[in-house]
N, C-alpha and C positions, 0 to 999 in steps of 0.2 A: 127660241133660231138653231138651228142647226149650224156647228162647226164651220169655219170658214173650208173650205178645199185648197184653194189656188194660192201659191204664192203672188203676194204685189210688192212690190218697192216701195221705194219714197216717192213723190211726185215732186219733184222739183222744180222749182215756179221758173226758173230759166233754162232753155236748152233740155228739155226731158230728154232729147234721143245722145245725148253727149255722155259718154263714159265715165267715172268717175268715181272715187273713192270717197266717203262722205268721213270726215274728218272737225273733231270740236268738243262738243264739251256740254253739262248740265251750266246754266246760263241764271246766274240770281241777283241782279239787279235790283231789286229791290231792297239789299243790304248795301245798298253805294249809294250814293248823293246822286242826282243827273247829271254832273259836269262830268263825275267818272265815264259815263256811257258813250259820249264822245270818244274816249282815250281805249272805251274797250273794242269799242268796232274798228278803230284802226289798227289796234296791234291785233286783232283778230286777222284783219287782212293780211297782215305782214307775216302771222303764222301759217296761212294758208285756209282757217278755219271755214267751211263750205255750210255748218249746221252747227244748231243748239237745241237744248231741252232746255225749254224755257217752262215759270210756272210751277215747277213742282209741289213745293211748299208756301202758295200763294195763297190759300183759302182767304185767311185772314185779315188780309190786303186787300181780295179783291169783294170779300161778301163781311166790311165791318161790323155787323151785324145782321139780325134775321129780316130786316126788310129795308136792307142800304146795301147797294153795290158800286163799286169804286173799279172801272174798268181804263178809265183815263190814262194812267201808268203805264198798263200793257198795252194799249193802245200805240202811245210814244216808241212805246221799246218795240213791237211787231216791225211800224214804219220804219224806225230806225234800222234795225235788223234788212228789211226788206231793199231798205235804200242803200244798201252797203252787200247787194248779193249773198246776205246768209240768209239761209232756211232756217225753218223752225218748227222741229218736232215738239209740237206744244199738249204740255199734261193735262191733263184734269182737272189737276191741284186738289184732287181730295184724299190727302196722302195722310193728313196730319188737322183732325178737326180744329177747329177755331176754339177758343175760350167760350168765345159767349154759344155757341150749341151745346158742349159739353157742361155747361152749367146749366144751360136750362134743361137739358135733356143727358143726368148722369146715367142713365137705363142704358147709355151705347157704350157703354165702358168693359171692357172684356174682365173677366175674372178668371183667376188664374187656380188650377186645380183644386189648391188649399182653402178657393174658396172668397180670397183676398182681392178686392178691387184693384186693376191698375187703370192709377191716378194719370190725367193729363201733367205735361210739365218736358213731355220728352216727344215724339211722335208715333204713329197708328193708333193710337189709345181709341178704336173703335173693335165694334164687334163686328165680323162679316156677315151675322145672318140678323144682326137687329135693323126690323125693318123705320123706324125712325133716322138710325141713319144713313139707310138707304135710301129714302124721302128725300131729306134733307142734299146729299151728294149728287143725288140724280138729277135733283133741281139746279144745281151750280154745274153739272155737265152737260147741262139740257140750254144753260146761260151761256155757257161758252161755244158750245158749236156755234148756236143760233148767233153770235156774234163775230164769230173767230174762223167759221166756216169757208167764208170765200175771200179771204184774206188771201193775197198771192204770195204772202211768206209759206205760207202753210204747208207742209212737207207732210206732216204724219201727224197721227194724235196718239198720245202718251199715257195709257189708262192706270192713274192714280201712282203707284209708286213702290217697287220692292212688295208686290202685295204678298203676306204673310211673313218678312222680315221678324216683328217683331209681338205681332198676335196672331200666329196661326191655330192655335190653340185656345180655344176659350171655352170657358165652362160654366157660362150662362145662364138663366133661365130658356133665355133667344135661341142659345144653342143647344139644350136640349130640347126645346120643341124642334127644333129644325132635324136634329140627331133624330129622334121618332120617325118623322115625316121618310128622312132617307133610310132609315131601316126601311118601314114598311112597303116604298118602292124596292129595296132589295132583296126582302123574302118573302112578302106579300101576308105571312099569318104571324101573328107571336108564336105560333106551333113550330114553326120553320125557323126561326128565329132560335128559338129552343134549343134546336137539334143544332144548328150552326154554330151557338156559342157555349155548346155543353153545359148547359145548366142545370143537370142533374147533381155537377159536381158543387160540392161547397151551399148545396140548397140555394140558390139561385133562380129556380124557372120562375119564368112571369107570368102572370094570367092575364097581361093589360099592358096595349103598348105605355100608356099612362105611366108604367112603373119602372121604364128606361131610362137612365139617367148616363150622360158622360161617365169618362172613368173618377171621378175627381176623388180626391184625397180620401182614402181605406186606408180601414186597420192593417192588411197585409195585402198583398199583390191582386189585383183587380183582372177582373176574366181577362185574359189574354186576347181575347177574339173581339173583348169589346173594345179592346184598345187598340186591336191592327182595325177593327171597322172606325173605332173615331179619327185614328190617324187618315184612311179613307176619305172619311167626311170632312175633314176639316181641309184637306186638300178642293173635294169640289166645292165644299163652301166657297172659297176664295175662288173656283173657277168660275161658278154661276155668278159670284159679284162681277169678275169678268164681263163674263158676258152681258151685265144688263148695264154694264157701264157702254161695253161698245155697242149694244141695240141703239141705243140710242145718238149716239155718233153713228152708225149706220143709217137710220133712219133718216138724219140731216142733216148728214155729209157724205153718201153714197160712194164719194169718186176718193174721198179721202183715207188711205191706207192706214190700220191702227194693228199698236202693237203695244206690249208692254214688257218690264226689265225682268224676264227669269234673273235666278240666284246659280247659277250652277257653277257652284265652287266650294272648295272643302267639305266641311258637315253639316251645311246649308241642305237638309233635306225633308223638310217637310213637306214641300209642294211638287206633285209629282211632274215634273216637267215635261216630261214624254206623253202623258196625258192632255195636257195645257197648249200643245205645240199648235193641234190645229186650230186653237178659238182666235190666234193672231192670223196678221195680213203676212206680216213675216215678224223670226223669231229675233229675240231680243235678247242680251244677256247682258249681266254687272258681273264682272270679278277681281278680287284682288289677291295679289300673289302670298302667301302665307310665307312665313321666315321658314324653310331649312327643307322645303317642298320643290325640291326641283321640277319636276315634273306634274306639279297639280296641275297648273296655269294650262302643258298641253293637254294633259287629260280632257279638263273642264273644257278647252277649246275644242277638240277633237268630239263631243261626247253632244256641244251646242250643235255644233255642226250637223251630225247626223241626226239632231232633234229638229233640225230644219230642212232634213232630207236632201240634204248636199246642198241644197238653193243658198243664196248670198245671205248672209245674218247681219245682226248689229251689233257691236259693239258698245254698250248704253252708256258702262263708266267700267273705268279702271285707274290706277294713279299714276301719276307724272312718277313718285317718290314714294316718300313715306306716307305709310297710313297713321291714326292717330288710335286704333282701338287694340292692337294685340301688347300684350306685358313688355315690349321690348319694338319700338317704332324704328325700324333702319331704313334711313335714304337707299334708295339702290344704285348702286355700283356702274360706271361708267357703261354706256351701251344697253344699260339694261332696262329704259323705258322704249327705247327701239326694239329691243330683242322682243320683251314683253306684245309689244305692239305686232311689231310681224309676226308674230307664232300666231297670235289669233285671225289675222289676215289669212295666213298661209293652211287654216282650218275651214276657212270661208267667208269669215267677216268681211266684208264692204262696207263698214263702219270703221272709225276707230275712235272715240270718246273718252274723255275722264269725267270724275267726277273732282273738281269742279273748275271752271273759266279762270277763275278769281280767287284766292286764299281769302276768307273770311278772317276777318279783325277781330269779331269773336263769336258766341256761342259755343255749339260741343265739338264743333269738327274743325274750330279754327287754325288747329295743328296739322290736317287730313293736309298733304301735299294739291297742289294746283298746279295748273298750265300757268298764271302767271303771278308767283307765290311773294310773299311779304316781301321779297326783298325788289320786287320789278321785273319789269323788262330785262332790266341789265342785270341780268344774273344767268348764269350754268343750266336753270333746269326752262329758261324758257329759249336760250338760246338752242336748245335741244329741240322743244318744242316747236320752231321754227325750222330746224333740220329735218323735224319727222314731216311738219309738212308739204318740205316741199319731196321729201321721199312717196310722200301716198300720191304725189300727183305723179312721177314718174312712174308708178306703177298701177295709174289707170287702166290701162289696157286690160289689165285682168278683171275688172269690173263685169260681174254680171256671169262670171265662169263658175264652175260646179265642182266640189271637190270631188276628185278623183278614187273612187272605190278600192280599195286595199284586199289585198288576199283573205288577211285573216282578221278577224275581229273578236273583241270582249264584248260579252252581254254585260247591261247591267240594268237590275231590275229593283225598284222602287219596293213594292211587294216585299220582297226580299230583303232587304236594306232595313225596312221596318220591323219586320218579324223577326230577323236573326237575333239583335241589340235588344228583344223584350226584358223584362227580367224572368226572373224564375228561371232560369236556363244553363247547361253546363259550365259556361264560363261568362262572365259580366266583361272579359278583357277584349273579346272578338268585336272585331273594325271592318264590317261589311266594303265599305268605300277603300282603308288602305289596304286590302287583300289585293281588290280590282286594279290599286295603285300599282302596287308590286306588279304585276304582272306585266303593266302596263309599262314601267320603266325597264322588267326584264326583255321585253321586246325594242325597247328602245336602245340598249344594251346592245344585242345582237346586230344594229341597225336594219329591224323589220316595220315597215311602214305596218300599220295595226287602225282598225277603226273602233268605238267606242261605242254602239249602238243598245236598245231597250230590246225589253225582253219580246215583243212585240213584232220586231224587224224583219227582215228577210233573211232567214239563216244559208238560202242556197245560192244567195250570191257568195260565199264564205269556204275557203279550202280549209280552214282550220279554226275553231268556234270556242274558243275559251269563257265559261261560263262559272267564274270563283264565288264559291258561297249560295250559290242556286238555289236557299233555304225551299219557298215557296214555290212548288210545281204541282198546278192543279192539273189532272188527265190530258187536259187541252196541249197543253204545253208537255208533258212527255208525250206525246203522242207526234208533236212536232220534232223531236229532238231525234225519237227514233227513226221518223222519217228522212229525216238529216243523216243522219249513220248510212241508212239504210242506201241513202243516195250518194254515197262516195265519200260526207263529209268526215271531219275529222273532229269530235266533242272533246274537250275536257273540262272535268270539272274537279271540286276539291272538297276536302273537308265541310261537316255540314249542310252536303246538297241534297235537294228531295226529299225532302225529313217530313216534309209538310203541305198540307191540301191548302186553299185557296181560305180554310173557313180554318187555320191555322191546327187540324187534326192530324195527329199522326196518323202517316201510311203504315197500318201494319207488316209485320212479316219480316221485321230486322231492317237495317237503315243499309245505304240511302234509301230507302223506301220509293217513292215514285218511278227510281232509276236503278234500281237495283239489280234487277235483269237486262237490261240493254248496256251495264257495268260489267255484270259477270261475278258476281261479289257480294258478301254478306256480312253486315258490322253489326254485332249484339248489343255491344255496351259503348257509349262513345267515351275518347280518353284527352277530353282535358287536361293543359299539363297548368301546373303551378310557375308563379310569375319566378325567372328564373334559371328555371328546367329546360334543357334540351335532349332533344334524341338525333341521333346519329344516323345517317346512311352511309351507303356501300359505295355511294357515289362519290363522297370526297365533302358533302356537305351535312348540313343539321339544320333540324324544325324545331320549331317553339309552339307556344299555343293551345296546340292538339297534337294527338295521334293517337289513330285508330288501330284497332287489332281485328285486320282484315282475312277474311275465309275465303277463298276463290271459288266461283261455283260453277263457272263453266270452263272446258279445257280450253277453249281459245285463247282465254285472259294470258296475256305472256307479263310477268312481274319484272317492270323495270329498273325497278328497285327496291331494296332490303333492309329495313329495320337492324340499328349492329348494336345497337345501347336500346336501354331503356327495360320496359318490360316484354316490350316485343319482338325482342332482339329475335334474331330470324327468320319475321315474317315479312308480308310484301307490303312495305309503303307508296308505291307506287305503280300503277297497274295498267294498262292498255288489252279491251277487249278486241278482237279484230272481227269485223262485219262486213261481210264484202269486200267492196275496196274502201268502205270507210271504216273507222276506229271511235270507242269511245275509252276516253283517261280518266284513271280518278288520283288525283295529292291529297294523303290522307293527313299532312300537314303543315304548318306554315313555313315555306323557305325562306320568303323574306326576295328581294332584288336580285341577289346575287345567288342564292342558293336556287332561286329557279333559270338561272342560266345553264346550265348543262340539261333539266329537265327539260327546258326549251328547247334548246339545238335537236334532240331527239324528234320533238312533236313537227318541229320544221322539217326535217329531213323525210319523215312518212308522209306529213301532208304534201311536201313540195312545195311549201314557201320558199319564197328565196330574198335577200338582201338585192334592192337597186343600186346600193351605193357601193361603192370599193371595198374589201373586208377590212383595209389596215383603218378606214373614218371611222368603223363599227361601235355605236357606243359615245364617240366624241360628235357625232354629225345628227341632227335629225332630220327624216329627208319628209317633207309634204308636199301633195301636189293636185294642185287644182288644176280642169282642164277645158277649153274651149273649142270654139267648132275648129281651128287652124290648127291650135298650137295646146300642149302644157305647158302648165309653168312651178318648175323644180323652187322649193323653198327651203336651201341648206341651213340650218337655224347651229350654229355652235354652242352645242350645251357644255363646255368648258370656259373655262380662266384661262386658258392659253390657245395661242395661233394656233389653226391646222389646216394644211395641206393637204383638198382635193384634188386626186389626181384621175384621169378618165373623165369626167365627167364633160362633157358640153354644152352648147348651147349661147344664144344670144341674151348677153348679161342686163336685166334694164335696172340692178342696182349696182352704183359704182363701187363698194368700200372691198368688193372682190375681185377687183382688178388688181390690187397693189402688189400685190406678188404672183401673178397668176390665177389659180383659184387656190388663195388661201383666205381661209377666214380667222378674221383679226375674233380677241376675247371677248364674248356672247354678241357676236357679229352674225348675220343674214345677209345670206345672197338669195336672190332671183336670177333664176335662169328661163329663157323663154326657148321651147322646144318646136318646134315643129312637128306635127305628125308625121 
């Protein structure tokens, strides 16, 4: 089945035309006695909950054995929720196979690259390419769709759960068979695969498809293109599984939208969500705040909103307070939960949901926070939950509005993320996503809105385009970037960009390869830095990780900054090549968010990109904008732990806290303004 092309939103069981933001959580009633269920729905009403995700990890309860089903309890829960006006995002329950299935069919269990089987006892213990697993899982999906497809509470289907969170890379024989099929479709012939994989190196040439394996544990580094293609294949295998469930659901319940929860967050990189986005009726995401990463949440919400093409998306999971899987799990500061939630809304989320509704008393996630904590409803967490529900009700007018595009964008490319961090590279310290996040933080510090877009996005919409560590550049992408600059756009890229094509083959003739002529420079050797080494620039900033020896090859190149220390003293560190009304700039070292400040200031001046907030609050207040038919909605997000006065910004206040002292934001506070067109 072809990918879905048009967004659809939740099918609200009542008053479908009424504007509202969805609010709720994963709900796991199977963990609790039935007398608790009535307490739950009453507390949900008190909190303003209008949707829950249900049955996510219920396969063993729904199908206790191969030939026995038990839907009675779920029937009761669905009816109870509907009676209290609470819609259901119903999971297909396939995320965690029951013990009877793995006991009868251990061949569905994933295998690590070292050949060890990943056994039951946790979750996601299944192979994405296993035909046996798919047979049993799709049987369950069909049973769920046939039983609940016409239930009045059903608002959406929730395929599996966090696809690939724990099983993205499977090296089993099933995976090997599927990998060969995928490679045959990609390359056509073994000869073409040998060319793409450069198998003349280390005597790796294949004579038959059957000889090819996944990149299992080897005596040395596996073939790099084999590794890159296996990453692509693994993402595709999960995407194809998503399609398989979706096809059953759309066959039986064509009027019910289908989604699955992505994980655009942190270092979760195995799934190419830019490629998956058109496989669902609306994009959903799970996000958990990482300790010490102030702007990572905003970055991820921004990227998720662009994956949704600016349309509303569903925040399926985040946390009310502490999680349970970081080395130290800190409770959120006062106001933190609301700021986190509204930041997602600012970047296009029309649903705010948590894991989970009631904090588990047992199991692996019993110390993970929830809407109802172990302390019960008489708790600060639950009072904050109730307050957030009231806030989201007040923000109902923004439901259905879209993101307003910024003037600048950061390009995020999964192939470059995967390939730039492979083994046997100039440095093992490079972190693709961190460099992108550094630039994002620099934009925030400058008070300038920026979008985070995929590499297949439309570049011409933006005056300034930052493509950090754009390592993989096929000829078509190089042509698009050249056309962008030729059309008056301003491109910025960094060290280790333009180096390889789509097969991970180096562009010959000197670095940065495919972008060499566009940038007007040439580099002969890479310059990685040791841990603790720094290089200094005449802008008064210093760099780490990398330092290129640049030769300028085009007279239209302007030297923005030079090195004042290290092996490249006196040589260019940052350059800009003017090309008609456009420009192409290169940053040859990692400057970090603070060091990027003066560089970004010049780039903003050249490209004509300007802040929309007063200069006095630059860096302290983040601005995100949604737009509707008759008004824009400005979200002013206090990035600090101090109060911030915002002068010179007007609009109808939709969220009351910023009325306290004029337009003043308290610590970690968010103000929402309606500004008519």
